[in-house]
C-alpha positions as CSV (number, residue, x, y, z in Angstrom):
1,M,69.9,204.6,123.5
2,K,70.8,207.2,126.1
3,P,74.4,208.7,125.8
4,A,75.5,207.5,129.2
5,L,74.4,203.9,128.5
6,G,76.3,204.0,125.2
7,V,79.5,205.2,126.9
8,F,79.1,202.5,129.5
9,L,78.6,199.8,126.9
10,A,81.6,201.0,124.9
11,G,83.8,201.0,128.0
12,A,82.6,197.5,128.9
13,V,83.4,196.2,125.5
14,A,86.8,197.9,125.4
15,F,87.6,196.5,128.9
16,G,86.6,193.0,127.8
17,V,88.8,193.3,124.7
18,Y,91.7,194.4,126.9
19,F,91.4,191.2,129.0
20,Q,91.0,189.0,125.9
21,L,94.1,190.4,124.2
22,R,96.3,190.5,127.3
23,P,98.5,187.4,127.6
24,P,97.8,185.0,130.5
25,A,99.7,185.4,133.7
26,P,102.7,183.1,134.1
27,V,102.2,180.0,136.0
28,T,104.6,177.3,137.4
29,V,104.4,174.3,135.1
30,R,105.3,170.9,136.6
31,A,104.2,167.4,135.6
32,A,101.5,166.4,138.0
33,D,103.1,163.0,138.8
34,A,106.7,164.4,139.1
35,P,107.9,164.7,142.7
36,P,109.1,168.1,143.8
37,I,112.8,168.7,143.5
38,T,114.2,168.7,147.1
39,E,117.9,169.0,146.5
40,P,118.9,172.7,146.5
41,L,121.5,172.5,143.6
42,A,119.0,170.7,141.4
43,R,116.4,173.3,142.3
44,G,118.9,176.0,141.5
45,R,119.7,174.5,138.1
46,Q,115.9,174.2,137.4
47,L,115.5,177.9,138.3
48,Y,118.4,178.9,136.2
49,L,116.7,177.4,133.2
50,A,113.1,178.3,134.1
51,Y,113.9,182.0,134.7
52,G,115.8,182.3,131.4
53,C,119.2,183.0,132.9
54,A,120.6,180.7,130.2
55,M,119.4,183.0,127.4
56,C,122.1,185.6,128.3
57,H,124.6,183.7,130.4
58,G,124.5,180.5,128.3
59,A,123.2,177.0,129.0
60,D,126.6,176.2,130.6
61,A,126.8,179.6,132.4
62,K,130.0,180.5,130.5
63,G,128.5,183.7,129.0
64,G,129.2,184.9,125.6
65,F,125.9,186.7,124.6
66,A,127.0,189.9,122.8
67,N,126.5,193.1,124.8
68,P,128.3,195.8,122.8
69,N,130.6,198.2,124.7
70,A,130.2,196.3,127.9
71,E,133.3,196.3,130.1
72,S,133.1,192.5,130.2
73,E,134.7,192.2,126.8
74,G,131.5,193.2,125.0
75,K,129.7,190.2,126.2
76,V,127.3,189.1,129.0
77,P,129.7,187.6,131.6
78,G,129.8,184.0,132.5
79,L,128.9,182.8,135.9
80,V,131.1,179.8,136.5
81,M,133.7,181.9,138.4
82,V,131.1,184.0,140.3
83,K,132.4,182.5,143.6
84,E,135.5,184.6,143.2
85,G,133.6,187.8,143.3
86,Y,130.6,187.2,145.6
87,L,129.7,185.6,148.9
88,E,126.5,183.6,148.6
89,R,124.5,186.2,150.5
90,E,125.9,189.0,148.2
91,L,125.0,186.9,145.1
92,V,121.4,186.4,146.4
93,Q,121.1,190.2,146.8
94,K,122.5,190.7,143.3
95,I,120.0,188.3,141.8
96,L,117.1,190.1,143.6
97,D,118.4,193.7,142.9
98,G,119.8,193.1,139.4
99,A,122.5,195.4,137.8
100,P,120.8,198.6,136.7
101,R,124.0,199.9,135.1
102,I,126.7,198.0,133.2
103,G,130.2,199.6,132.9
104,K,131.3,200.7,129.5
105,A,134.5,199.5,127.8
106,D,134.7,202.8,126.0
107,P,133.5,205.6,128.3
108,K,132.7,207.8,125.3
109,G,130.7,205.0,123.6
110,P,127.1,204.1,123.9
111,A,125.7,202.4,127.0
112,P,125.6,198.6,126.7
113,P,122.1,197.6,125.6
114,Y,121.6,194.7,128.1
115,R,121.7,194.7,131.8
116,M,120.7,192.2,134.4
117,P,117.1,192.7,135.6
118,G,116.2,192.5,139.3
119,W,114.1,189.5,140.1
120,R,112.7,190.6,143.5
121,D,109.2,190.9,142.1
122,R,109.2,187.5,140.4
123,M,111.5,185.3,142.5
124,T,111.4,184.4,146.2
125,R,114.4,184.8,148.4
126,A,114.5,181.0,148.8
127,E,114.6,180.6,145.0
128,A,117.3,183.2,144.8
129,T,119.3,181.3,147.5
130,D,118.9,178.0,145.6
131,L,120.0,179.8,142.4
132,A,123.0,181.4,144.1
133,R,124.1,178.0,145.6
134,Y,123.8,176.4,142.1
135,L,125.9,179.2,140.6
136,V,128.6,178.9,143.3
137,S,128.6,175.1,142.7
138,L,129.7,175.7,139.1
139,Y,133.1,176.9,140.2
140,P,135.7,174.5,138.9
141,K,137.0,172.1,141.6
142,T,140.6,172.7,140.4
143,A,140.4,176.4,140.5
144,D,140.8,176.7,144.3
145,A,143.9,174.4,144.3
146,D,145.4,176.1,141.3
147,K,144.9,179.6,142.8
148,W,147.2,178.8,145.8
149,R,150.1,177.2,143.9
């Protein structure tokens, strides 16, 4: 066998092994007979679960996942009160951009290990909007009234 042919065959085999070992690309999974969700808040909840937000922020969005030395009491913050800190459009931007830096509780301590990733390359603006609307909807109905008493 000629050396160039041997190198070509070795490269082709290695390239094929790469594609066989690489995990498949993510796909949207939905039951074929299930109608699409048309209500924005329901879509937002579905997105919250599908994109894994619940892994850090909790299934009920009340937070609690440990994030040592984070300024948010050493935990990933909850999202039920997010309406107090963000307008909907600001929240959409935060979801898309993420939070590259998390403040430290102890400035001399280590950086908190977890941060919110940006979803711009995996989520559409429409999805981020539905997710933001869902998060804003979690705000307790009595919180507005209690705030002004």
